ZAMARGU-4260 file (C-alpha; in steps of 0.2 Angstrom, whole numbers, plus 5000, padded with zeros to 4 digits):
<rodrens>
0) 4973/5430/4374 | 4979/5422/4361 | 4990/5404/4363 | 5005/5399/4356 | 5011/5380/4358
5) 5032/5375/4358 | 5037/5360/4354 | 5051/5350/4367 | 5068/5361/4362 | 5058/5375/4353
10) 5065/5392/4356 | 5052/5406/4360 | 5063/5420/4362 | 5081/5422/4361 | 5093/5435/4372
15) 5095/5452/4364 | 5077/5452/4354 | 5066/5465/4355 | 5054/5463/4369 | 5034/5463/4361
20) 5025/5452/4371 | 5026/5441/4389 | 5019/5424/4389 | 5009/5414/4405 | 5013/5395/4405
25) 4997/5385/4405 | 5004/5366/4401 | 5020/5359/4400 | 5037/5367/4406 | 5049/5380/4397
30) 5067/5385/4403 | 5076/5400/4401 | 5097/5401/4398 | 5110/5409/4393 | 5125/5407/4382
35) 5122/5394/4366 | 5109/5383/4362 | 5121/5366/4365 | 5130/5374/4380 | 5116/5382/4389
40) 5118/5388/4405 | 5101/5387/4414 | 5094/5400/4425 | 5078/5392/4428 | 5065/5382/4423
45) 5046/5388/4423 | 5030/5380/4423 | 5010/5382/4422 | 5005/5397/4431 | 5021/5406/4429
50) 5027/5422/4418 | 5038/5423/4405 | 5047/5437/4397 | 5039/5450/4407 | 5054/5458/4413
55) 5059/5466/4396 | 5041/5472/4394 | 5044/5480/4411 | 5058/5491/4406 | 5058/5488/4388
60) 5074/5482/4386 | 5080/5467/4376 | 5079/5451/4380 | 5093/5446/4394 | 5093/5428/4391
65) 5083/5415/4380 | 5069/5403/4384 | 5066/5387/4376 | 5051/5373/4378 | 5057/5357/4390
70) 5043/5350/4385 | 5028/5351/4375 | 5019/5367/4382 | 5006/5379/4379 | 5010/5397/4384
75) 4996/5412/4385 | 5002/5424/4376 | 5000/5445/4385 | 5002/5458/4373 | 5014/5473/4380
80) 4999/5485/4381 | 4993/5473/4395 | 5006/5473/4408 | 5014/5489/4406 | 4995/5497/4410
85) 4993/5489/4425 | 5012/5495/4430 | 5008/5512/4426 | 4991/5512/4438 | 4998/5502/4452
90) 5004/5511/4466 | 5021/5523/4463 | 5028/5511/4481 | 5025/5498/4471 | 5028/5500/4454
95) 5046/5508/4465 | 5052/5490/4473 | 5047/5481/4457 | 5058/5493/4446 | 5070/5491/4460
100) 5071/5473/4461 | 5072/5472/4443 | 5086/5483/4440 | 5096/5474/4456 | 5092/5458/4445
105) 5097/5464/4427 | 5115/5470/4438 | 5117/5453/4445 | 5113/5445/4428 | 5127/5457/4418
110) 5141/5455/4431 | 5155/5459/4421 | 5149/5456/4405 | 5152/5471/4395 | 5143/5467/4381
115) 5128/5463/4390 | 5129/5481/4397 | 5130/5486/4381 | 5117/5477/4375 | 5105/5483/4387
120) 5094/5496/4382 | 5097/5513/4385 | 5086/5517/4399 | 5093/5504/4411 | 5112/5508/4404
125) 5109/5525/4411 | 5094/5521/4423 | 5086/5537/4419 | 5070/5528/4413 | 5068/5518/4429
130) 5074/5534/4442 | 5061/5544/4431 | 5047/5531/4437 | 5056/5530/4453 | 5057/5548/4460
135) 5039/5549/4462 | 5038/5534/4473 | 5053/5541/4483 | 5044/5557/4485 | 5030/5548/4492
140) 5039/5538/4504 | 5049/5555/4509 | 5031/5565/4512 | 5023/5548/4522 | 5039/5551/4533
145) 5036/5569/4535 | 5017/5568/4538 | 5022/5555/4551 | 5033/5568/4561 | 5020/5582/4558
150) 5007/5570/4570 | 5021/5569/4581 | 5027/5584/4582 | 5009/5593/4581 | 5012/5605/4566
155) 4996/5600/4557 | 4984/5613/4559 | 4965/5614/4559 | 4956/5628/4551 | 4938/5633/4553
160) 4924/5634/4539 | 4912/5645/4548 | 4892/5637/4547 | 4879/5649/4548 | 4860/5651/4550
165) 4856/5658/4532 | 4842/5669/4538 | 4853/5679/4548 | 4872/5674/4543 | 4874/5669/4562
170) 4888/5658/4564 | 4881/5641/4572 | 4896/5630/4572 | 4910/5625/4560 | 4919/5612/4548
175) 4936/5606/4556 | 4948/5605/4541 | 4966/5600/4543 | 4981/5610/4535 | 4997/5607/4533
180) 5011/5620/4532 | 5029/5609/4527 | 5045/5615/4532 | 5049/5616/4514 | 5035/5614/4502
185) 5024/5627/4512 | 5006/5623/4511 | 5004/5603/4507 | 4987/5601/4498 | 4974/5592/4506
190) 4969/5583/4493 | 4989/5576/4492 | 4993/5572/4511 | 4972/5565/4514 | 4975/5554/4499
195) 4991/5547/4506 | 4984/5545/4522 | 4970/5535/4517 | 4982/5522/4505 | 4990/5519/4522
200) 4988/5516/4541 | 4989/5532/4543 | 4974/5540/4541 | 4970/5531/4557 | 4980/5544/4568
205) 4977/5559/4557 | 4960/5555/4562 | 4963/5555/4579 | 4972/5569/4579 | 4958/5579/4571
210) 4945/5573/4583 | 4957/5579/4597 | 4961/5597/4591 | 4942/5597/4589 | 4936/5594/4604
215) 4948/5603/4612 | 4941/5618/4605 | 4924/5615/4608 | 4931/5616/4627 | 4939/5632/4624
220) 4923/5639/4614 | 4914/5632/4631 | 4924/5642/4643 | 4923/5658/4635 | 4904/5657/4634
225) 4898/5647/4617 | 4894/5630/4623 | 4881/5631/4609 | 4894/5628/4595 | 4897/5613/4586
230) 4912/5608/4577 | 4909/5594/4564 | 4925/5584/4561 | 4927/5573/4543 | 4930/5553/4546
235) 4937/5542/4533 | 4932/5525/4526 | 4945/5515/4538 | 4938/5525/4554 | 4920/5518/4548
240) 4929/5503/4548 | 4938/5502/4566 | 4930/5497/4579 | 4940/5508/4591 | 4934/5523/4582
245) 4918/5526/4593 | 4928/5522/4609 | 4941/5538/4602 | 4926/5546/4600 | 4919/5542/4619
250) 4934/5546/4625 | 4941/5562/4617 | 4922/5569/4622 | 4927/5564/4640 | 4944/5570/4641
255) 4940/5587/4635 | 4923/5588/4645 | 4912/5592/4630 | 4893/5592/4627 | 4891/5576/4615
260) 4878/5587/4603 | 4893/5599/4600 | 4902/5586/4591 | 4898/5581/4574 | 4905/5566/4562
265) 4904/5569/4545 | 4902/5554/4534 | 4904/5557/4515 | 4892/5546/4505 | 4903/5538/4493
270) 4911/5530/4507 | 4894/5519/4512 | 4902/5503/4506 | 4898/5492/4521 | 4883/5499/4525
275) 4879/5488/4539 | 4897/5493/4548 | 4890/5512/4547 | 4873/5507/4551 | 4881/5502/4568
280) 4893/5515/4568 | 4879/5529/4566 | 4869/5519/4580 | 4884/5521/4589 | 4885/5540/4587
285) 4868/5543/4593 | 4870/5533/4607 | 4886/5545/4615 | 4873/5557/4609 | 4885/5564/4594
290) 4876/5568/4579 | 4880/5563/4561 | 4881/5571/4544 | 4878/5562/4527 | 4889/5575/4517
295) 4891/5578/4498 | 4875/5570/4499 | 4869/5567/4479 | 4887/5564/4472 | 4889/5546/4479
300) 4882/5532/4477 | 4864/5540/4482 | 4857/5520/4485 | 4840/5526/4493 | 4838/5508/4498
305) 4851/5510/4511 | 4848/5527/4515 | 4832/5526/4526 | 4842/5514/4536 | 4856/5525/4540
310) 4850/5535/4557 | 4859/5552/4551 | 4854/5570/4559 | 4860/5579/4544 | 4861/5582/4526
315) 4875/5592/4515 | 4870/5596/4500 | 4883/5598/4490 | 4891/5612/4483 | 4891/5606/4463
320) 4870/5607/4467 | 4871/5624/4473 | 4882/5631/4461 | 4871/5624/4448 | 4853/5629/4454
325) 4852/5646/4450 | 4856/5641/4433 | 4848/5627/4427 | 4829/5621/4432 | 4833/5602/4432
330) 4848/5604/4446 | 4835/5616/4458 | 4822/5603/4455 | 4836/5592/4462 | 4839/5602/4477
335) 4822/5603/4480 | 4820/5586/4483 | 4831/5583/4492 | 4827/5595/4503 | 4808/5587/4506
340) 4817/5570/4508 | 4826/5577/4522 | 4811/5585/4532 | 4803/5566/4527 | 4818/5559/4537
345) 4817/5571/4550 | 4835/5576/4546 | 4843/5594/4543 | 4849/5603/4530 | 4866/5610/4527
350) 4867/5620/4509 | 4887/5622/4505 | 4896/5630/4494 | 4887/5646/4496 | 4895/5660/4487
355) 4883/5674/4482 | 4870/5683/4490 | 4857/5678/4478 | 4861/5659/4480 | 4860/5660/4499
360) 4841/5670/4495 | 4837/5655/4484 | 4840/5644/4499 | 4832/5652/4513 | 4817/5654/4502
365) 4817/5633/4500 | 4815/5633/4516 | 4834/5627/4521 | 4841/5636/4540 | 4859/5632/4537
370) 4874/5635/4526 | 4894/5637/4524 | 4903/5644/4509 | 4914/5658/4507 | 4898/5671/4505
375) 4901/5669/4526 | 4918/5666/4527 | 4934/5655/4521 | 4941/5644/4533 | 4950/5652/4547
380) 4965/5648/4556 | 4962/5645/4577 | 4968/5660/4582 | 4955/5669/4570 | 4943/5658/4574
385) 4945/5663/4594 | 4946/5680/4589 | 4929/5680/4584 | 4922/5672/4600 | 4932/5682/4616
390) 4930/5676/4632 | 4918/5686/4643 | 4924/5700/4653 | 4930/5700/4670
</rodrens>
């Protein structure tokens, strides 16, 4: 970044100037003031490490105060786009808090000074531009609170995607997928609310909710004479790093009297950032007798140096490979290599995203035993899934 030097008393910018840059004080001291140079109202002094002039950059309003050097000083010049880009990429709630504080500060600063209000940018006078930025954050906060309520009143639903034997299309188990029927918005995309939950601690109670409901369903299937069925639940990065997760699994199995091998925990490959923590978790699952799947294989980091240290039971071949395998020799070669790798690691393969008979036949020919996809059925509600597994007569 460029640097600028100022002599004692030299003006850095004036109240009312159009903002083009902000500054970081490298050395020396500056002061921010309002009013005439010879009779200033000092608002504050800034030293090394402090930011200067950033407020006007954030909301694109004219400078609300002047600044000058108290002593000889050197400032690093921060381009307008450097700050704006970072602000726009920030979490919406953090951005909203910053802008709300800025609005309050300017309101206090302007007070009853009508001329200052008129000098403020049109966005600040009307509040429209800040409101446009604040609204997504307000919506996010509302949705977070509503998600908490959905957890409390049990209105999240689990849908169940069939996992079948590819040779005979017989159902072997299910993958549990959490869904949310919002009372006002209707169906909320899982991409939206799961991402929101992962940004907060809410992903932990959501994970417990899914785990409990899946184990309850396994118990019901066993009661109906289908004790060989499995249900797989997805895990999050926060859960994998939470020391309580293994104990929660153990307690859920105990509470619903579920055979451990009927519960499967899916770990998405891209979540494997802390390899040692994930390894401990997988080893703990195996101690409990719970099956571990490596999900979306080939789409994450695919670090083979780590794969051999993780003692998972099943690899799930990502649907992107399934989709392209018939049309791309190179994709087919990758699929064959992953299948060979799974055999060498003594792991089963589940092929995701099978939508056509041709795809099913291809992977049967490659020796894959299990798959899932719309060819075998879309995710089922709890009621629809149980209709497929009626209790024994009498």
